[in-house]
VMD Tcl script that builds the backbone (N, CA, C; Angstrom):
set m [mol new atoms 504]
animate dup $m
set s [atomselect $m all]
$s set {name element resname resid chain x y z} {
  {N N MET 1 A -23.269 -31.058 25.193}
  {CA C MET 1 A -24.492 -31.826 24.671}
  {C C MET 1 A -24.038 -33.215 24.392}
  {N N PHE 2 A -24.945 -34.114 24.796}
  {CA C PHE 2 A -24.747 -35.616 24.710}
  {C C PHE 2 A -25.907 -36.198 23.876}
  {N N GLY 3 A -25.678 -36.885 22.672}
  {CA C GLY 3 A -26.632 -37.438 21.934}
  {C C GLY 3 A -26.212 -38.604 21.206}
  {N N LEU 4 A -27.218 -39.379 20.643}
  {CA C LEU 4 A -27.092 -40.410 19.700}
  {C C LEU 4 A -26.510 -40.002 18.314}
  {N N ALA 5 A -25.423 -40.517 17.832}
  {CA C ALA 5 A -25.018 -40.348 16.498}
  {C C ALA 5 A -25.571 -41.431 15.476}
  {N N ILE 6 A -25.811 -42.646 16.119}
  {CA C ILE 6 A -26.344 -43.830 15.338}
  {C C ILE 6 A -27.316 -44.469 16.331}
  {N N GLN 7 A -28.626 -44.447 15.758}
  {CA C GLN 7 A -29.770 -45.152 16.432}
  {C C GLN 7 A -29.634 -46.622 16.304}
  {N N PRO 8 A -29.991 -47.501 17.170}
  {CA C PRO 8 A -30.134 -48.891 17.005}
  {C C PRO 8 A -31.310 -49.257 16.102}
  {N N PRO 9 A -31.419 -50.396 15.521}
  {CA C PRO 9 A -32.740 -50.580 14.787}
  {C C PRO 9 A -33.949 -50.568 15.424}
  {N N ALA 10 A -34.940 -50.492 14.776}
  {CA C ALA 10 A -36.512 -50.366 15.262}
  {C C ALA 10 A -36.839 -51.689 15.638}
  {N N ARG 11 A -36.351 -52.752 14.968}
  {CA C ARG 11 A -36.847 -54.222 15.047}
  {C C ARG 11 A -35.564 -55.070 14.942}
  {N N VAL 12 A -35.506 -55.933 15.920}
  {CA C VAL 12 A -34.517 -56.932 15.787}
  {C C VAL 12 A -34.961 -58.287 16.333}
  {N N ARG 13 A -34.218 -59.509 15.965}
  {CA C ARG 13 A -34.619 -60.636 16.516}
  {C C ARG 13 A -33.876 -60.933 17.785}
  {N N PRO 14 A -34.320 -61.733 18.698}
  {CA C PRO 14 A -33.664 -61.841 20.046}
  {C C PRO 14 A -32.358 -62.556 19.717}
  {N N GLY 15 A -31.361 -62.020 20.539}
  {CA C GLY 15 A -30.166 -62.763 20.605}
  {C C GLY 15 A -29.143 -62.290 19.306}
  {N N GLU 16 A -29.545 -61.438 18.412}
  {CA C GLU 16 A -28.778 -60.953 17.380}
  {C C GLU 16 A -28.236 -59.427 17.672}
  {N N ALA 17 A -26.969 -59.211 17.350}
  {CA C ALA 17 A -26.374 -58.118 17.571}
  {C C ALA 17 A -27.070 -56.864 16.889}
  {N N LEU 18 A -27.227 -55.652 17.636}
  {CA C LEU 18 A -28.033 -54.682 16.939}
  {C C LEU 18 A -27.119 -54.123 15.765}
  {N N TYR 19 A -27.880 -53.977 14.654}
  {CA C TYR 19 A -27.374 -53.254 13.467}
  {C C TYR 19 A -28.467 -52.204 12.896}
  {N N PRO 20 A -28.029 -51.087 12.755}
  {CA C PRO 20 A -26.700 -50.304 13.073}
  {C C PRO 20 A -26.317 -50.322 14.575}
  {N N PRO 21 A -25.183 -50.544 14.849}
  {CA C PRO 21 A -24.517 -50.477 16.209}
  {C C PRO 21 A -24.689 -49.095 16.795}
  {N N PRO 22 A -25.239 -48.912 18.100}
  {CA C PRO 22 A -25.494 -47.563 18.619}
  {C C PRO 22 A -24.078 -46.989 18.916}
  {N N ALA 23 A -23.987 -45.590 18.751}
  {CA C ALA 23 A -23.033 -44.724 19.002}
  {C C ALA 23 A -23.416 -43.349 19.550}
  {N N ALA 24 A -22.818 -42.829 20.536}
  {CA C ALA 24 A -23.200 -41.453 21.105}
  {C C ALA 24 A -21.965 -40.621 20.814}
  {N N LYS 25 A -22.322 -39.360 20.901}
  {CA C LYS 25 A -21.346 -38.379 20.743}
  {C C LYS 25 A -21.458 -37.223 21.772}
  {N N LEU 26 A -20.404 -36.583 22.027}
  {CA C LEU 26 A -20.305 -35.646 23.004}
  {C C LEU 26 A -19.864 -34.265 22.304}
  {N N SER 27 A -20.807 -33.300 22.434}
  {CA C SER 27 A -20.357 -32.033 21.689}
  {C C SER 27 A -20.250 -30.956 22.791}
  {N N THR 28 A -19.171 -30.028 22.630}
  {CA C THR 28 A -18.955 -29.034 23.529}
  {C C THR 28 A -18.472 -27.839 22.937}
  {N N VAL 29 A -18.575 -26.686 23.485}
  {CA C VAL 29 A -18.063 -25.451 22.796}
  {C C VAL 29 A -16.459 -25.416 22.954}
  {N N SER 30 A -16.036 -25.783 24.168}
  {CA C SER 30 A -14.519 -25.813 24.369}
  {C C SER 30 A -13.909 -27.152 24.189}
  {N N ASN 31 A -12.560 -27.093 23.978}
  {CA C ASN 31 A -11.984 -28.313 23.716}
  {C C ASN 31 A -11.746 -29.105 25.013}
  {N N ASN 32 A -12.093 -30.212 25.253}
  {CA C ASN 32 A -12.222 -31.014 26.413}
  {C C ASN 32 A -11.259 -32.223 26.436}
  {N N PHE 33 A -10.403 -32.185 25.413}
  {CA C PHE 33 A -9.381 -33.277 25.427}
  {C C PHE 33 A -8.853 -33.875 26.663}
  {N N GLY 34 A -8.463 -32.786 27.488}
  {CA C GLY 34 A -7.793 -33.195 28.763}
  {C C GLY 34 A -8.769 -33.812 29.834}
  {N N GLN 35 A -10.100 -33.717 29.539}
  {CA C GLN 35 A -11.067 -34.177 30.409}
  {C C GLN 35 A -11.530 -35.504 29.996}
  {N N LEU 36 A -11.164 -35.964 28.739}
  {CA C LEU 36 A -11.760 -37.251 28.360}
  {C C LEU 36 A -11.334 -38.633 29.065}
  {N N SER 37 A -10.273 -38.482 29.784}
  {CA C SER 37 A -9.963 -39.547 30.549}
  {C C SER 37 A -10.730 -39.751 31.867}
  {N N GLN 38 A -11.508 -38.771 32.025}
  {CA C GLN 38 A -12.452 -38.875 33.395}
  {C C GLN 38 A -13.888 -39.133 32.985}
  {N N ILE 39 A -14.140 -39.569 31.553}
  {CA C ILE 39 A -15.534 -39.810 31.180}
  {C C ILE 39 A -15.601 -41.054 30.470}
  {N N TRP 40 A -16.783 -41.738 30.581}
  {CA C TRP 40 A -17.209 -42.898 29.781}
  {C C TRP 40 A -18.612 -43.008 29.665}
  {N N ALA 41 A -19.106 -43.872 28.838}
  {CA C ALA 41 A -20.426 -44.045 28.639}
  {C C ALA 41 A -20.788 -45.548 28.965}
  {N N VAL 42 A -22.075 -45.708 29.490}
  {CA C VAL 42 A -22.601 -47.074 29.832}
  {C C VAL 42 A -23.931 -47.218 29.117}
  {N N ALA 43 A -24.200 -48.296 28.518}
  {CA C ALA 43 A -25.459 -48.648 27.910}
  {C C ALA 43 A -26.231 -49.489 28.682}
  {N N THR 44 A -27.470 -49.299 29.032}
  {CA C THR 44 A -28.421 -50.159 29.664}
  {C C THR 44 A -29.881 -50.226 28.977}
  {N N LEU 45 A -30.306 -51.376 29.225}
  {CA C LEU 45 A -31.706 -51.684 28.642}
  {C C LEU 45 A -32.952 -51.251 29.439}
  {N N ILE 46 A -33.627 -50.528 28.857}
  {CA C ILE 46 A -34.885 -49.719 29.591}
  {C C ILE 46 A -36.124 -50.458 28.997}
  {N N GLN 47 A -37.056 -50.816 29.826}
  {CA C GLN 47 A -38.293 -51.473 29.239}
  {C C GLN 47 A -39.128 -50.245 28.877}
  {N N ARG 48 A -39.586 -50.247 27.677}
  {CA C ARG 48 A -40.157 -49.157 27.017}
  {C C ARG 48 A -41.411 -48.490 27.829}
  {N N ASP 49 A -42.377 -49.523 28.108}
  {CA C ASP 49 A -43.647 -48.843 28.690}
  {C C ASP 49 A -43.302 -48.392 30.049}
  {N N SER 50 A -42.676 -49.200 31.037}
  {CA C SER 50 A -42.473 -48.881 32.263}
  {C C SER 50 A -41.370 -47.973 32.672}
  {N N GLY 51 A -40.396 -48.044 31.816}
  {CA C GLY 51 A -39.157 -47.298 32.085}
  {C C GLY 51 A -38.269 -47.812 32.993}
  {N N GLU 52 A -38.519 -49.075 33.376}
  {CA C GLU 52 A -37.649 -49.956 34.316}
  {C C GLU 52 A -36.382 -50.284 33.729}
  {N N THR 53 A -35.301 -49.984 34.394}
  {CA C THR 53 A -33.929 -50.384 34.011}
  {C C THR 53 A -33.927 -51.965 34.182}
  {N N LEU 54 A -33.609 -52.729 33.120}
  {CA C LEU 54 A -33.350 -54.135 33.029}
  {C C LEU 54 A -31.904 -54.527 33.154}
  {N N TYR 55 A -31.430 -54.543 34.345}
  {CA C TYR 55 A -30.056 -54.874 34.631}
  {C C TYR 55 A -29.840 -56.386 34.140}
  {N N ASP 56 A -28.653 -56.531 33.566}
  {CA C ASP 56 A -28.059 -57.915 33.066}
  {C C ASP 56 A -28.900 -58.507 32.115}
  {N N GLN 57 A -29.611 -57.750 31.466}
  {CA C GLN 57 A -30.394 -58.244 30.048}
  {C C GLN 57 A -29.926 -57.805 28.933}
  {N N LEU 58 A -28.893 -56.801 28.863}
  {CA C LEU 58 A -28.253 -56.330 27.573}
  {C C LEU 58 A -27.023 -56.899 27.572}
  {N N GLY 59 A -26.734 -57.722 26.427}
  {CA C GLY 59 A -25.328 -58.404 26.242}
  {C C GLY 59 A -24.499 -57.528 25.386}
  {N N GLY 60 A -23.237 -58.057 25.419}
  {CA C GLY 60 A -22.225 -57.401 24.584}
  {C C GLY 60 A -21.384 -56.546 25.499}
  {N N ARG 61 A -20.595 -55.597 24.807}
  {CA C ARG 61 A -19.873 -54.600 25.501}
  {C C ARG 61 A -20.834 -53.371 25.930}
  {N N VAL 62 A -20.999 -53.182 27.077}
  {CA C VAL 62 A -22.005 -52.128 27.538}
  {C C VAL 62 A -21.238 -50.872 28.157}
  {N N ALA 63 A -19.975 -50.816 28.050}
  {CA C ALA 63 A -19.305 -49.600 28.469}
  {C C ALA 63 A -18.188 -49.208 27.537}
  {N N ASP 64 A -17.966 -47.999 27.325}
  {CA C ASP 64 A -16.820 -47.564 26.481}
  {C C ASP 64 A -16.363 -46.290 27.009}
  {N N SER 65 A -15.048 -46.270 26.903}
  {CA C SER 65 A -14.405 -44.991 27.164}
  {C C SER 65 A -14.527 -43.784 26.046}
  {N N ALA 66 A -14.029 -42.598 26.301}
  {CA C ALA 66 A -14.268 -41.559 25.499}
  {C C ALA 66 A -13.109 -41.770 24.228}
  {N N HIS 67 A -13.579 -41.692 23.111}
  {CA C HIS 67 A -12.693 -41.685 22.052}
  {C C HIS 67 A -12.641 -40.230 21.210}
  {N N PRO 68 A -11.571 -39.504 21.363}
  {CA C PRO 68 A -11.662 -38.218 20.805}
  {C C PRO 68 A -12.032 -38.334 19.331}
  {N N LEU 69 A -12.617 -37.224 18.655}
  {CA C LEU 69 A -12.938 -37.124 17.232}
  {C C LEU 69 A -11.840 -36.402 16.680}
  {N N PRO 70 A -11.493 -36.686 15.264}
  {CA C PRO 70 A -10.446 -35.953 14.776}
  {C C PRO 70 A -10.516 -34.461 14.775}
  {N N GLU 71 A -9.462 -33.729 15.049}
  {CA C GLU 71 A -9.351 -32.353 15.050}
  {C C GLU 71 A -9.923 -31.709 13.842}
  {N N SER 72 A -9.759 -32.311 12.614}
  {CA C SER 72 A -10.189 -31.828 11.279}
  {C C SER 72 A -11.625 -31.621 11.394}
  {N N MET 73 A -12.298 -32.276 12.273}
  {CA C MET 73 A -13.811 -32.063 12.252}
  {C C MET 73 A -14.237 -30.765 13.059}
  {N N HIS 74 A -13.339 -30.056 13.704}
  {CA C HIS 74 A -13.630 -28.878 14.404}
  {C C HIS 74 A -13.187 -27.666 13.600}
  {N N SER 75 A -13.835 -26.560 13.743}
  {CA C SER 75 A -13.357 -25.370 13.304}
  {C C SER 75 A -12.940 -24.567 14.454}
  {N N SER 76 A -11.892 -23.760 14.447}
  {CA C SER 76 A -11.125 -23.321 15.709}
  {C C SER 76 A -11.782 -22.000 15.983}
  {N N SER 77 A -12.610 -21.390 15.100}
  {CA C SER 77 A -13.069 -20.006 15.408}
  {C C SER 77 A -14.526 -20.003 15.895}
  {N N SER 78 A -15.140 -21.108 15.906}
  {CA C SER 78 A -16.643 -21.214 16.313}
  {C C SER 78 A -16.737 -21.132 17.763}
  {N N ASN 79 A -17.975 -20.382 18.182}
  {CA C ASN 79 A -18.389 -20.440 19.364}
  {C C ASN 79 A -19.555 -21.432 19.820}
  {N N THR 80 A -19.806 -22.352 18.834}
  {CA C THR 80 A -20.930 -23.134 18.861}
  {C C THR 80 A -20.386 -24.574 19.347}
  {N N ALA 81 A -21.273 -25.352 19.862}
  {CA C ALA 81 A -20.921 -26.793 20.228}
  {C C ALA 81 A -20.413 -27.562 19.122}
  {N N GLU 82 A -19.504 -28.253 19.197}
  {CA C GLU 82 A -18.941 -29.125 18.146}
  {C C GLU 82 A -18.703 -30.528 18.710}
  {N N ASP 83 A -18.759 -31.518 17.844}
  {CA C ASP 83 A -18.528 -32.981 18.196}
  {C C ASP 83 A -16.978 -33.112 18.711}
  {N N ARG 84 A -16.952 -33.462 19.983}
  {CA C ARG 84 A -15.578 -33.742 20.488}
  {C C ARG 84 A -15.237 -35.208 20.708}
  {N N ALA 85 A -16.005 -35.984 21.086}
  {CA C ALA 85 A -15.833 -37.426 21.528}
  {C C ALA 85 A -16.826 -38.138 21.001}
  {N N TYR 86 A -16.615 -39.590 21.019}
  {CA C TYR 86 A -17.675 -40.538 20.716}
  {C C TYR 86 A -17.523 -41.768 21.588}
  {N N PHE 87 A -18.525 -42.411 21.788}
  {CA C PHE 87 A -18.590 -43.720 22.583}
  {C C PHE 87 A -19.403 -44.824 21.611}
  {N N TYR 88 A -18.843 -46.026 21.482}
  {CA C TYR 88 A -19.434 -46.941 20.421}
  {C C TYR 88 A -19.768 -48.241 21.143}
  {N N PHE 89 A -20.824 -48.861 20.621}
  {CA C PHE 89 A -21.376 -50.151 21.314}
  {C C PHE 89 A -21.630 -51.146 20.033}
  {N N PRO 90 A -20.571 -51.924 19.645}
  {CA C PRO 90 A -20.732 -52.395 18.324}
  {C C PRO 90 A -21.305 -53.890 18.614}
  {N N ASP 91 A -21.608 -54.451 19.679}
  {CA C ASP 91 A -21.997 -55.904 19.670}
  {C C ASP 91 A -23.109 -55.976 20.784}
  {N N LEU 92 A -24.067 -55.097 20.752}
  {CA C LEU 92 A -25.072 -55.201 21.955}
  {C C LEU 92 A -26.120 -56.037 21.488}
  {N N VAL 93 A -26.535 -56.982 22.388}
  {CA C VAL 93 A -27.495 -58.038 22.055}
  {C C VAL 93 A -28.684 -57.922 23.019}
  {N N ILE 94 A -29.972 -57.949 22.594}
  {CA C ILE 94 A -31.097 -58.109 23.385}
  {C C ILE 94 A -31.675 -59.547 23.266}
  {N N ASN 95 A -31.641 -60.327 24.473}
  {CA C ASN 95 A -32.143 -61.703 24.390}
  {C C ASN 95 A -33.588 -62.053 24.338}
  {N N GLU 96 A -34.239 -61.311 25.178}
  {CA C GLU 96 A -35.680 -61.588 25.382}
  {C C GLU 96 A -36.571 -60.663 24.602}
  {N N PRO 97 A -37.646 -61.310 23.868}
  {CA C PRO 97 A -38.666 -60.538 23.101}
  {C C PRO 97 A -39.275 -59.465 24.088}
  {N N GLY 98 A -39.564 -58.331 23.504}
  {CA C GLY 98 A -40.189 -57.281 24.199}
  {C C GLY 98 A -40.030 -55.895 23.406}
  {N N ARG 99 A -40.389 -54.842 24.236}
  {CA C ARG 99 A -40.253 -53.478 23.745}
  {C C ARG 99 A -39.285 -52.643 24.771}
  {N N TYR 100 A -38.364 -52.043 24.089}
  {CA C TYR 100 A -37.261 -51.468 24.965}
  {C C TYR 100 A -36.680 -50.291 24.308}
  {N N ARG 101 A -35.852 -49.602 25.123}
  {CA C ARG 101 A -35.181 -48.444 24.653}
  {C C ARG 101 A -33.647 -48.692 25.228}
  {N N ILE 102 A -32.650 -48.361 24.440}
  {CA C ILE 102 A -31.308 -48.317 25.077}
  {C C ILE 102 A -30.974 -46.885 25.678}
  {N N ARG 103 A -30.427 -46.910 26.868}
  {CA C ARG 103 A -30.182 -45.560 27.577}
  {C C ARG 103 A -28.646 -45.632 27.569}
  {N N ILE 104 A -28.129 -44.589 27.083}
  {CA C ILE 104 A -26.598 -44.421 27.063}
  {C C ILE 104 A -26.468 -43.225 28.036}
  {N N SER 105 A -25.693 -43.621 29.122}
  {CA C SER 105 A -25.496 -42.557 30.128}
  {C C SER 105 A -24.067 -42.201 30.095}
  {N N LEU 106 A -23.882 -40.770 30.115}
  {CA C LEU 106 A -22.387 -40.163 30.168}
  {C C LEU 106 A -22.118 -40.310 31.665}
  {N N MET 107 A -21.045 -40.836 31.933}
  {CA C MET 107 A -20.484 -40.987 33.364}
  {C C MET 107 A -19.215 -40.251 33.537}
  {N N GLU 108 A -19.102 -39.693 34.729}
  {CA C GLU 108 A -17.853 -38.737 34.872}
  {C C GLU 108 A -17.304 -38.798 36.284}
  {N N MET 109 A -16.184 -38.790 36.482}
  {CA C MET 109 A -15.610 -38.749 37.805}
  {C C MET 109 A -15.761 -37.339 38.287}
  {N N ASP 110 A -16.149 -37.195 39.620}
  {CA C ASP 110 A -16.403 -35.965 40.358}
  {C C ASP 110 A -15.497 -35.959 41.478}
  {N N TYR 111 A -14.576 -34.943 41.520}
  {CA C TYR 111 A -13.778 -34.948 42.798}
  {C C TYR 111 A -13.983 -33.721 43.577}
  {N N SER 112 A -15.144 -33.205 43.539}
  {CA C SER 112 A -15.573 -31.851 44.362}
  {C C SER 112 A -16.028 -32.340 45.830}
  {N N GLY 113 A -16.051 -33.534 46.145}
  {CA C GLY 113 A -16.400 -33.957 47.383}
  {C C GLY 113 A -15.607 -33.671 48.547}
  {N N GLY 114 A -14.358 -33.144 48.248}
  {CA C GLY 114 A -13.327 -32.806 49.224}
  {C C GLY 114 A -12.828 -34.114 50.131}
  {N N GLU 115 A -12.892 -33.898 51.417}
  {CA C GLU 115 A -12.586 -35.093 52.226}
  {C C GLU 115 A -13.486 -36.149 52.559}
  {N N SER 116 A -14.699 -35.845 52.152}
  {CA C SER 116 A -15.828 -36.836 52.279}
  {C C SER 116 A -15.565 -37.822 51.193}
  {N N SER 117 A -15.014 -37.470 50.030}
  {CA C SER 117 A -14.740 -38.574 49.080}
  {C C SER 117 A -13.395 -38.082 48.288}
  {N N PRO 118 A -12.337 -38.508 48.998}
  {CA C PRO 118 A -11.095 -38.145 48.499}
  {C C PRO 118 A -10.698 -38.875 47.241}
  {N N HIS 119 A -11.243 -39.988 46.916}
  {CA C HIS 119 A -10.907 -40.589 45.669}
  {C C HIS 119 A -11.815 -40.361 44.607}
  {N N GLY 120 A -12.941 -39.471 44.987}
  {CA C GLY 120 A -13.812 -38.980 43.916}
  {C C GLY 120 A -15.001 -39.905 43.813}
  {N N ALA 121 A -15.921 -39.557 43.131}
  {CA C ALA 121 A -17.270 -40.264 43.021}
  {C C ALA 121 A -17.679 -40.303 41.650}
  {N N VAL 122 A -18.457 -41.263 41.189}
  {CA C VAL 122 A -18.888 -41.481 39.718}
  {C C VAL 122 A -20.340 -40.707 39.707}
  {N N LYS 123 A -20.523 -39.825 38.809}
  {CA C LYS 123 A -21.970 -39.374 38.476}
  {C C LYS 123 A -22.342 -39.499 37.250}
  {N N VAL 124 A -23.686 -39.596 37.064}
  {CA C VAL 124 A -24.160 -39.547 35.627}
  {C C VAL 124 A -24.427 -37.969 35.211}
  {N N ALA 125 A -23.651 -37.718 34.244}
  {CA C ALA 125 A -23.560 -36.206 33.840}
  {C C ALA 125 A -24.822 -35.879 32.909}
  {N N GLU 126 A -25.257 -36.982 32.039}
  {CA C GLU 126 A -26.187 -36.871 31.055}
  {C C GLU 126 A -26.583 -38.222 30.618}
  {N N TYR 127 A -27.813 -38.332 30.041}
  {CA C TYR 127 A -28.157 -39.584 29.408}
  {C C TYR 127 A -28.928 -39.185 28.297}
  {N N VAL 128 A -29.155 -40.304 27.384}
  {CA C VAL 128 A -29.939 -40.190 25.952}
  {C C VAL 128 A -30.745 -41.565 25.845}
  {N N ASP 129 A -31.833 -41.601 25.599}
  {CA C ASP 129 A -32.526 -42.957 25.277}
  {C C ASP 129 A -32.676 -42.915 23.727}
  {N N SER 130 A -32.614 -44.112 23.156}
  {CA C SER 130 A -32.816 -44.469 21.815}
  {C C SER 130 A -34.279 -44.324 21.642}
  {N N HIS 131 A -34.581 -44.522 20.374}
  {CA C HIS 131 A -35.917 -44.573 19.942}
  {C C HIS 131 A -36.401 -46.036 20.175}
  {N N SER 132 A -37.665 -46.481 20.212}
  {CA C SER 132 A -38.131 -47.761 20.550}
  {C C SER 132 A -37.561 -48.888 19.942}
  {N N ILE 133 A -37.158 -50.102 20.465}
  {CA C ILE 133 A -36.809 -51.352 19.826}
  {C C ILE 133 A -37.665 -52.220 20.119}
  {N N ILE 134 A -38.204 -52.964 19.035}
  {CA C ILE 134 A -39.090 -54.238 19.258}
  {C C ILE 134 A -38.398 -55.310 18.939}
  {N N VAL 135 A -38.244 -56.230 19.984}
  {CA C VAL 135 A -37.556 -57.590 19.811}
  {C C VAL 135 A -38.449 -58.637 19.647}
  {N N GLU 136 A -38.392 -59.290 18.607}
  {CA C GLU 136 A -39.315 -60.386 18.417}
  {C C GLU 136 A -38.901 -61.451 17.153}
  {N N GLU 137 A -39.224 -62.551 17.422}
  {CA C GLU 137 A -38.996 -63.589 16.334}
  {C C GLU 137 A -39.438 -63.031 14.980}
  {N N GLY 138 A -38.701 -63.338 13.943}
  {CA C GLY 138 A -39.192 -63.046 12.601}
  {C C GLY 138 A -39.052 -61.501 12.147}
  {N N ALA 139 A -38.330 -60.761 13.147}
  {CA C ALA 139 A -38.046 -59.337 12.830}
  {C C ALA 139 A -36.869 -59.320 11.964}
  {N N THR 140 A -36.913 -58.256 11.019}
  {CA C THR 140 A -35.625 -58.051 10.346}
  {C C THR 140 A -34.592 -57.694 11.231}
  {N N SER 141 A -33.493 -58.313 11.076}
  {CA C SER 141 A -32.312 -58.179 11.923}
  {C C SER 141 A -31.553 -56.963 11.678}
  {N N ARG 142 A -31.480 -56.451 10.436}
  {CA C ARG 142 A -30.696 -55.299 9.931}
  {C C ARG 142 A -31.499 -54.185 9.481}
  {N N ALA 143 A -31.206 -53.017 9.897}
  {CA C ALA 143 A -31.951 -51.852 9.429}
  {C C ALA 143 A -30.929 -50.972 8.561}
  {N N ARG 144 A -31.280 -50.109 7.799}
  {CA C ARG 144 A -30.366 -49.224 6.902}
  {C C ARG 144 A -30.212 -48.141 7.589}
  {N N PRO 145 A -28.842 -47.713 7.945}
  {CA C PRO 145 A -28.556 -46.398 8.612}
  {C C PRO 145 A -28.908 -45.406 7.619}
  {N N ASN 146 A -29.454 -44.237 8.238}
  {CA C ASN 146 A -29.550 -42.982 7.263}
  {C C ASN 146 A -28.111 -42.432 6.954}
  {N N ALA 147 A -28.389 -41.431 6.092}
  {CA C ALA 147 A -27.029 -40.904 5.619}
  {C C ALA 147 A -26.080 -40.353 6.603}
  {N N GLN 148 A -26.704 -39.498 7.625}
  {CA C GLN 148 A -25.804 -39.091 8.670}
  {C C GLN 148 A -25.188 -40.229 9.583}
  {N N GLU 149 A -25.871 -41.235 9.794}
  {CA C GLU 149 A -25.421 -42.456 10.541}
  {C C GLU 149 A -24.314 -43.095 9.654}
  {N N ARG 150 A -24.606 -43.340 8.438}
  {CA C ARG 150 A -23.563 -43.801 7.494}
  {C C ARG 150 A -22.302 -42.991 7.580}
  {N N ALA 151 A -22.343 -41.874 7.548}
  {CA C ALA 151 A -21.119 -40.761 7.511}
  {C C ALA 151 A -20.487 -40.921 8.851}
  {N N PHE 152 A -21.211 -41.088 9.966}
  {CA C PHE 152 A -20.529 -41.451 11.323}
  {C C PHE 152 A -19.988 -42.702 11.465}
  {N N MET 153 A -20.501 -43.735 10.796}
  {CA C MET 153 A -20.002 -44.971 10.810}
  {C C MET 153 A -18.553 -44.933 9.907}
  {N N ARG 154 A -18.422 -44.147 9.011}
  {CA C ARG 154 A -17.168 -43.989 8.153}
  {C C ARG 154 A -16.222 -43.358 9.055}
  {N N ILE 155 A -16.465 -42.512 10.013}
  {CA C ILE 155 A -15.546 -41.664 10.822}
  {C C ILE 155 A -15.256 -42.808 11.991}
  {N N LEU 156 A -16.039 -43.706 12.295}
  {CA C LEU 156 A -15.673 -44.692 13.163}
  {C C LEU 156 A -14.695 -45.744 12.639}
  {N N ARG 157 A -15.037 -46.165 11.411}
  {CA C ARG 157 A -14.052 -47.008 10.617}
  {C C ARG 157 A -12.741 -46.491 10.418}
  {N N ASP 158 A -12.790 -45.091 10.054}
  {CA C ASP 158 A -11.367 -44.537 9.751}
  {C C ASP 158 A -10.671 -44.289 11.079}
  {N N ASP 159 A -11.290 -44.377 12.266}
  {CA C ASP 159 A -10.639 -44.230 13.610}
  {C C ASP 159 A -10.220 -45.625 13.962}
  {N N GLY 160 A -10.516 -46.658 13.162}
  {CA C GLY 160 A -9.909 -47.910 13.524}
  {C C GLY 160 A -11.051 -48.940 14.325}
  {N N GLN 161 A -12.288 -48.519 14.339}
  {CA C GLN 161 A -13.237 -49.281 14.959}
  {C C GLN 161 A -13.615 -50.326 13.998}
  {N N HIS 162 A -14.130 -51.476 14.418}
  {CA C HIS 162 A -14.659 -52.484 13.590}
  {C C HIS 162 A -16.191 -52.307 13.400}
  {N N ILE 163 A -16.596 -52.149 12.155}
  {CA C ILE 163 A -17.970 -51.965 11.922}
  {C C ILE 163 A -18.575 -53.091 11.126}
  {N N PRO 164 A -19.537 -53.676 11.913}
  {CA C PRO 164 A -20.038 -55.091 11.244}
  {C C PRO 164 A -20.817 -54.664 10.003}
  {N N SER 165 A -20.826 -55.612 9.142}
  {CA C SER 165 A -21.469 -55.447 7.808}
  {C C SER 165 A -22.951 -55.489 8.007}
  {N N SER 166 A -23.643 -54.969 7.216}
  {CA C SER 166 A -25.175 -55.031 7.214}
  {C C SER 166 A -25.642 -56.347 7.126}
  {N N SER 167 A -24.896 -57.184 6.485}
  {CA C SER 167 A -25.337 -58.569 6.112}
  {C C SER 167 A -24.875 -59.568 7.216}
  {N N SER 168 A -24.093 -59.251 8.181}
  {CA C SER 168 A -23.452 -60.221 9.206}
  {C C SER 168 A -24.605 -60.802 10.062}
}
mol reanalyze $m
mol bondsrecalc $m
mol representation Tube
mol addrep $m
């Protein structure tokens, strides 16, 4: 299962980095650490009303490789899906006013094509859309992350990720 661990703010000024910074997580029943080198995530900007993908209008680092979550977060006896990896987008910027969503797509290499694609092919395994983001002058630039988002931000920080401050 693929989902957002941290939602971007509902409102932001044009040209300012999104805070809280979006992050996605991958949850599975089985330990997939050996497969993490074959997956990554890509963030794209979606026009809220039309659903159109707005290429080249989302600034910042729009792709991230899979980062394994600490083993201490997993219980070894469970048959339920557990958080296994995350993808982090700390500096996304939307420059134009409007109403958008951020789509985070889970990409993976597929080597099942045999001789027709001996080097493999990239496929979108899953994707998730953020809630609506309104970009306008005078908007509050920083939103307060909820308790679960703050807890996930601590996990990111403990894993060595830079977490911008809410007042940056």
